[in-house]
N, CA and C of each residue as an Amber inpcrd file, in Angstrom:
protein
   387
  -8.0610000  38.0270000 -37.8690000  -8.7710000  36.8780000 -37.3910000
  -7.8430000  35.9110000 -36.6460000  -6.6650000  35.6520000 -37.1650000
  -5.7270000  34.7530000 -36.5070000  -5.2560000  35.3210000 -35.1710000
  -5.1300000  36.6290000 -35.0990000  -4.6910000  37.2870000 -33.8670000
  -5.6760000  37.0040000 -32.7230000  -6.9720000  37.0410000 -32.9980000
  -7.9940000  36.7660000 -31.9870000  -7.9320000  35.3070000 -31.5400000
  -7.6770000  34.3990000 -32.4570000  -7.5650000  32.9790000 -32.1010000
  -6.3540000  32.7240000 -31.2150000  -5.2540000  33.3800000 -31.4980000
  -4.0490000  33.2400000 -30.6740000  -4.3180000  33.7460000 -29.2670000
  -5.0030000  34.8580000 -29.1520000  -5.3350000  35.4060000 -27.8270000
  -6.2670000  34.4580000 -27.0810000  -7.2590000  33.8960000 -27.7460000
  -8.1670000  32.9420000 -27.1020000  -7.4220000  31.7120000 -26.6050000
  -6.5190000  31.2010000 -27.4180000  -5.7300000  30.0380000 -27.0060000
  -4.8630000  30.3900000 -25.8060000  -4.2300000  31.5470000 -25.8460000
  -3.3940000  31.9860000 -24.7270000  -4.2100000  32.1120000 -23.4500000
  -5.3770000  32.7160000 -23.5180000  -6.2320000  32.8820000 -22.3330000
  -6.6860000  31.5270000 -21.8150000  -7.0450000  30.6150000 -22.7000000
  -7.4700000  29.2840000 -22.2900000  -6.3470000  28.5390000 -21.5730000
  -5.1590000  28.5640000 -22.1410000  -4.0030000  27.9010000 -21.5080000
  -3.6980000  28.5430000 -20.1610000  -3.7310000  29.8580000 -20.0970000
  -3.4710000  30.5590000 -18.8420000  -4.4780000  30.1630000 -17.7730000
  -5.7610000  30.1180000 -18.1210000  -6.7910000  29.7390000 -17.1440000
  -6.6230000  28.3010000 -16.6740000  -6.2740000  27.4020000 -17.5740000
  -6.0360000  26.0090000 -17.1800000  -4.8560000  25.8960000 -16.2180000
  -3.7910000  26.5900000 -16.5040000  -2.6260000  26.5650000 -15.6180000
  -2.9480000  27.1990000 -14.2730000  -3.6820000  28.2850000 -14.2900000
  -4.0250000  28.9870000 -13.0540000  -4.9150000  28.1300000 -12.1580000
  -5.9240000  27.4890000 -12.7310000  -6.8410000  26.6820000 -11.9170000
  -6.1660000  25.4260000 -11.3660000  -5.1640000  24.9130000 -12.0520000
  -4.4610000  23.7300000 -11.5630000  -3.2830000  24.0660000 -10.6630000
  -2.9310000  25.3340000 -10.5220000  -1.7690000  25.7030000  -9.7240000
  -1.9610000  25.3740000  -8.2490000  -3.1820000  25.4770000  -7.7410000
  -3.4300000  25.1370000  -6.3390000  -3.1270000  23.6690000  -6.0910000
  -3.5090000  22.8230000  -7.0250000  -3.2270000  21.4020000  -6.9030000
  -1.7260000  21.1450000  -6.9330000  -1.0170000  21.8110000  -7.8000000
   0.4160000  21.5870000  -7.9500000   1.2000000  22.0900000  -6.7480000
   0.7110000  23.1230000  -6.0730000   1.4210000  23.7020000  -4.9380000
   1.0660000  23.0510000  -3.6030000   0.0480000  22.2240000  -3.5680000
  -0.4050000  21.6120000  -2.3270000   0.6540000  20.6500000  -1.7960000
   0.9530000  20.7860000  -0.5180000   1.9660000  19.9200000   0.0910000
   1.4080000  18.5150000   0.2820000   2.2400000  17.5290000   0.0590000
   1.8560000  16.1480000   0.2390000   1.7940000  15.8350000   1.7270000
   0.6660000  15.3050000   2.1700000   0.5060000  14.9410000   3.5600000
  -0.9580000  14.7250000   3.8900000  -1.2450000  14.5850000   5.1850000
  -2.6110000  14.3220000   5.6280000  -2.8750000  15.0690000   6.9310000
  -4.0450000  15.6570000   7.0210000  -4.4910000  16.3440000   8.2300000
  -5.0940000  15.2960000   9.1530000  -4.6680000  15.2870000  10.4140000
  -5.2270000  14.3250000  11.3670000  -5.9920000  15.0670000  12.4450000
  -7.0230000  14.4190000  12.9340000  -7.7530000  14.9160000  14.0990000
  -7.9490000  13.7360000  15.0410000  -7.6020000  13.9360000  16.2990000
  -7.7880000  12.8940000  17.3030000  -8.6560000  13.4710000  18.4130000
  -9.7430000  12.7690000  18.7310000 -10.6310000  13.2000000  19.8130000
 -10.7120000  12.0990000  20.8580000 -10.5410000  12.4870000  22.1110000
 -10.6190000  11.5350000  23.2130000 -12.0370000  11.5480000  23.7750000
 -12.8460000  10.5680000  23.3810000 -14.2170000  10.4320000  23.8850000
 -14.2660000   9.4970000  25.0890000 -13.1350000   9.2140000  25.6620000
 -12.9840000   8.3180000  26.7910000 -13.1710000   9.1130000  28.0890000
 -13.4270000   8.4230000  29.2110000 -13.5670000   9.0870000  30.5110000
 -12.2310000   9.3810000  31.1660000 -11.1590000   8.8850000  30.5870000
  -9.8380000   9.0930000  31.1710000  -8.8720000   9.6010000  30.1010000
  -7.7730000  10.2220000  30.5240000  -6.8240000  10.7630000  29.5350000
  -6.0630000   9.6640000  28.7950000  -5.5580000  10.0300000  27.6310000
  -4.6300000   9.1650000  26.9110000  -3.3090000   9.9200000  26.8000000
  -2.2020000   9.1940000  26.7990000  -0.8850000   9.8200000  26.8040000
   0.0160000   9.2090000  25.7400000   1.2000000   9.8120000  25.5890000
   2.2210000   9.3180000  24.6530000   1.6430000   9.0590000  23.2600000
   0.9510000  10.0340000  22.7080000   0.2670000   9.8890000  21.4340000
   1.2500000  10.1400000  20.2950000   1.2770000   9.2190000  19.3410000
   2.1580000   9.3380000  18.1740000   1.3750000   8.9560000  16.9230000
   1.5980000   9.7380000  15.8600000   1.0000000   9.4310000  14.5640000
   2.0850000   9.5440000  13.5080000   2.2130000   8.5240000  12.6600000
   3.2650000   8.5110000  11.6480000   2.9100000   7.5170000  10.5480000
   3.7070000   7.5080000   9.5010000   3.5200000   6.5370000   8.4260000
   4.4040000   5.3210000   8.7080000   4.1540000   4.2470000   7.9800000
   4.9550000   3.0330000   8.1650000   6.4190000   3.2440000   7.7730000
   6.7000000   4.2930000   6.9870000   8.0910000   4.6200000   6.6690000
   8.7700000   5.3340000   7.8430000   7.9770000   5.8690000   8.7540000
   8.4390000   6.5060000   9.9930000   9.4630000   7.6240000   9.7280000
   9.1570000   8.4810000   8.7480000  10.0700000   9.5690000   8.3840000
   9.7550000  10.8560000   9.1410000   8.5090000  11.0560000   9.5090000
   8.0830000  12.2210000  10.2740000   7.0580000  11.7320000  11.2840000
   7.1850000  12.1540000  12.5400000   6.2980000  11.6780000  13.6020000
   5.6650000  12.8760000  14.2960000   4.3320000  12.8370000  14.4200000
   3.6310000  13.8320000  15.2280000   3.4860000  13.2430000  16.6270000
   3.9310000  13.9830000  17.6270000   3.8730000  13.4920000  19.0010000
   3.1310000  14.4820000  19.8830000   2.2900000  13.9550000  20.7590000
   1.5400000  14.7530000  21.7190000   1.6250000  14.0450000  23.0620000
   1.8020000  14.8090000  24.1310000   2.0030000  14.1760000  25.4280000
   0.7100000  13.6640000  26.0580000  -0.4040000  14.4330000  25.9350000
  -1.6060000  14.0320000  26.6600000  -2.8520000  14.6550000  26.0500000
  -3.9240000  13.8730000  26.0670000  -5.2490000  14.3650000  25.6830000
  -6.2180000  14.0100000  26.8030000  -6.7860000  15.0190000  27.4170000
  -7.7610000  14.8050000  28.4900000  -9.0950000  14.3560000  27.8880000
 -10.0080000  13.8540000  28.7310000 -11.3290000  13.4620000  28.2320000
 -12.0220000  14.6280000  27.5180000 -12.6600000  14.3290000  26.4020000
 -13.3910000  15.2820000  25.5600000 -12.5140000  16.3550000  24.9230000
 -11.2190000  16.1990000  24.9440000 -10.3130000  17.0990000  24.2340000
 -10.0040000  16.5140000  22.8670000  -9.6230000  17.4030000  21.9400000
  -9.1950000  16.9520000  20.6270000  -8.1110000  17.8860000  20.1070000
  -7.4040000  17.4310000  19.1110000  -6.4310000  18.2880000  18.4340000
  -6.3430000  17.8840000  16.9710000  -5.8780000  18.8150000  16.1680000
  -5.6690000  18.5810000  14.7450000  -4.2660000  19.0250000  14.3800000
  -3.6660000  18.3110000  13.4530000  -2.3250000  18.6590000  12.9960000
  -2.1010000  18.0570000  11.6130000  -1.1920000  18.6410000  10.8580000
  -0.8680000  18.1670000   9.5190000   0.4110000  17.3410000   9.5560000
   0.3630000  16.1310000   9.0200000   1.5430000  15.2850000   8.8990000
   2.0910000  15.4400000   7.4900000   3.2520000  16.0330000   7.3800000
   3.9010000  16.1900000   6.0790000   4.4480000  14.8470000   5.6220000
   4.2470000  14.5620000   4.3360000   4.7440000  13.3150000   3.7620000
   5.6650000  13.5980000   2.5810000   6.3090000  14.7630000   2.5940000
   7.1450000  15.1360000   1.4530000   8.3880000  14.2630000   1.3180000
   8.8060000  13.5720000   2.3770000   9.9690000  12.6800000   2.3090000
   9.5840000  11.2420000   1.9400000   8.2960000  10.9080000   2.0250000
   7.8490000   9.5450000   1.7600000   7.9740000   9.2070000   0.2730000
   8.3300000   7.9510000  -0.0110000   8.5300000   7.5430000  -1.4030000
   7.8530000   6.2240000  -1.7750000   7.4540000   5.4230000  -0.8160000
   6.9080000   4.1010000  -1.1470000   5.4360000   3.9940000  -0.7290000
   4.8900000   2.8000000  -0.8240000   3.5320000   2.5280000  -0.3680000
   3.5770000   2.2110000   1.1240000   2.4880000   2.5050000   1.8130000
   2.4670000   2.1990000   3.2290000   1.1390000   2.5120000   3.8740000
   1.1450000   2.5040000   5.2050000  -0.0590000   2.7680000   5.9860000
   0.2630000   3.7840000   7.0740000  -0.7840000   4.2010000   7.7760000
  -0.6410000   5.1630000   8.8690000  -0.7130000   4.4170000  10.1900000
  -0.0270000   4.9510000  11.1980000  -0.0010000   4.2980000  12.5010000
  -0.2990000   5.3280000  13.5820000  -1.2450000   4.9960000  14.4420000
  -1.5570000   5.7940000  15.6270000  -1.2620000   4.9290000  16.8370000
  -0.4670000   5.4490000  17.7430000  -0.2310000   4.7250000  18.9880000
  -0.4230000   5.6830000  20.1580000  -0.9230000   5.1580000  21.2640000
  -1.1270000   5.9460000  22.4810000  -1.2500000   4.9980000  23.6600000
  -1.1620000   5.5350000  24.8550000  -1.2680000   4.7410000  26.0750000
  -2.5370000   5.1290000  26.8220000  -3.3200000   4.1390000  27.1760000
  -4.5320000   4.3740000  27.9810000  -4.1430000   4.5320000  29.4470000
  -5.0860000   4.9980000  30.2560000  -4.8180000   5.2780000  31.6740000
  -4.3490000   4.0330000  32.4350000  -4.8410000   2.8530000  32.0340000
  -4.4460000   1.6120000  32.7160000  -3.0800000   1.0970000  32.2650000
  -2.3970000   1.8470000  31.3910000  -1.0700000   1.4610000  30.9260000
  -1.0730000   0.6560000  29.6380000  -2.2420000   0.2910000  29.1480000
  -2.3410000  -0.4840000  27.9110000  -1.9700000   0.3990000  26.7260000
  -1.0580000  -0.1030000  25.8900000  -0.6250000   0.6330000  24.7030000
  -1.4620000   0.1910000  23.5130000  -2.1130000   1.1440000  22.8720000
  -2.8900000   0.8900000  21.6590000  -1.9850000   1.1970000  20.4690000
  -1.9940000   0.3160000  19.4960000  -1.1720000   0.4800000  18.2910000
  -2.0710000   0.1630000  17.0990000  -2.5600000   1.2080000  16.4460000
  -3.5320000   1.0460000  15.3800000  -2.8940000   1.3410000  14.0270000
  -2.8370000   0.3090000  13.1790000  -2.2950000   0.4490000  11.8150000
  -3.4900000   0.5050000  10.8750000  -3.5980000   1.6060000  10.1030000
  -4.7980000   1.8130000   9.3030000  -4.4900000   2.6190000   8.0440000
  -5.3940000   2.5910000   7.0920000  -5.2810000   3.4170000   5.8950000
  -4.2130000   2.9440000   4.9390000  -4.0330000   3.7490000   3.8830000
  -3.0880000   3.3920000   2.8240000  -2.6660000   4.6450000   2.0850000
  -1.3970000   4.7130000   1.7450000  -0.8900000   5.7420000   0.8270000
  -0.0170000   5.0460000  -0.2090000   0.1480000   5.6640000  -1.3630000
   0.8720000   5.0090000  -2.4440000   1.9300000   5.9240000  -3.0490000
   3.0600000   5.3570000  -3.3890000   4.1870000   6.0940000  -3.9710000
   4.5360000   7.3280000  -3.1360000   4.3840000   7.2120000  -1.8260000
   4.6980000   8.3170000  -0.9270000   3.6430000   9.3930000  -0.8780000
   2.5270000   9.2220000  -1.5580000   1.4910000  10.2450000  -1.6320000
   0.2270000   9.8610000  -0.8980000  -0.3090000  10.8040000  -0.1320000
  -1.5630000  10.5860000   0.5830000  -2.7090000  10.4870000  -0.4190000
  -3.5960000   9.5390000  -0.1940000  -4.7860000   9.4000000  -1.0260000
  -5.9680000  10.1570000  -0.4280000  -5.8480000  10.5570000   0.8160000
  -6.9180000  11.2400000   1.5320000  -6.4440000  12.6070000   1.9990000
  -7.3950000  13.5240000   2.1910000  -7.0620000  14.8560000   2.7090000
  -6.9410000  14.8400000   4.2220000  -7.7720000  14.0190000   4.8960000
  -7.7610000  13.9880000   6.3560000  -8.1740000  12.6140000   6.8710000
  -7.8390000  12.4050000   8.1490000  -8.2760000  11.2140000   8.8750000
  -8.6780000  11.6620000  10.2820000  -9.7730000  11.0900000  10.7910000
 -10.2610000  11.4190000  12.1310000 -10.2770000  10.1580000  12.9810000
  -9.7310000  10.2820000  14.1760000  -9.7340000   9.1900000  15.1440000
 -10.5950000   9.6060000  16.3290000 -11.5450000   8.7570000  16.7040000
 -12.3380000   8.9630000  17.9100000 -11.9840000   7.8410000  18.8810000
 -11.2680000   8.2010000  19.9450000 -10.8460000   7.2160000  20.9360000
 -11.9950000   7.0260000  21.9200000 -12.5650000   5.8250000  21.9260000
 -13.6700000   5.4820000  22.8080000 -13.1290000   4.6440000  23.9700000
 -14.0170000   4.2350000  24.8720000 -13.6080000   3.4850000  26.0630000
 -12.8850000   2.1870000  25.7120000 -13.3910000   1.4600000  24.7070000
 -12.8160000   0.1500000  24.3960000 -12.4140000  -0.0220000  22.9320000
 -12.4600000   1.0450000  22.1500000 -12.1000000   0.9510000  20.7350000
 -11.6880000   2.3250000  20.2130000 -11.1910000   2.3540000  19.0050000
 -10.8760000   3.6150000  18.3220000 -11.5260000   3.5760000  16.9560000
 -12.3750000   4.5700000  16.6970000 -13.0690000   4.6640000  15.4180000
 -12.2490000   5.5370000  14.4650000 -12.2000000   5.1400000  13.2000000
 -11.3870000   5.8380000  12.1970000 -12.2590000   6.2020000  11.0000000
 -12.1000000   7.4340000  10.5070000 -12.8220000   7.8640000   9.3110000
 -11.8750000   8.6540000   8.4270000 -11.8450000   8.2940000   7.1440000
 -11.0160000   8.9970000   6.1440000 -11.9100000   9.8400000   5.2450000
 -11.3150000  10.8600000   4.6190000 -12.0570000  11.7600000   3.7430000
 -12.4190000  11.1210000   2.4230000 -11.8060000  10.0450000   2.0430000
 -11.9800000   9.4870000   0.7040000 -10.9070000  10.0410000  -0.2010000
 -10.9610000   9.7070000  -1.4590000  -9.9440000  10.1470000  -2.3920000
  -9.8890000  11.6690000  -2.3790000  -8.6940000  12.1860000  -2.0900000
  -8.5420000  13.6220000  -1.9100000  -7.8240000  14.3280000  -3.0260000
  -7.1980000  13.5930000  -3.9350000  -6.3840000  14.2670000  -4.9500000
  -6.7550000  13.7880000  -6.3230000
């Protein structure tokens, strides 16, 4: 009888560890998507955290183009926000500081930016971890 209980406990512990392993192996960071809904291209696109440890850079996004990329935050250690900067066709530099991460860890799985003619819309996934 005790042998069966030991096996049940072992299987239960194994299943708990196995189901949580995906969470433990997941890299710290955030997936970004930027879509240019503007009639003109945007250039010099940069996305980074306020700690500025890793920067995603893209040279140009034409009208109705989009891209997605993962920003690794494995070097981040403090609290901060995310920053998107880009240049509009008229030379105006947009610098958008948004969102929040804590203790170097992303609170969201993804963020989407929709660049419109006169504004940039931002949407986060919500608590991701």
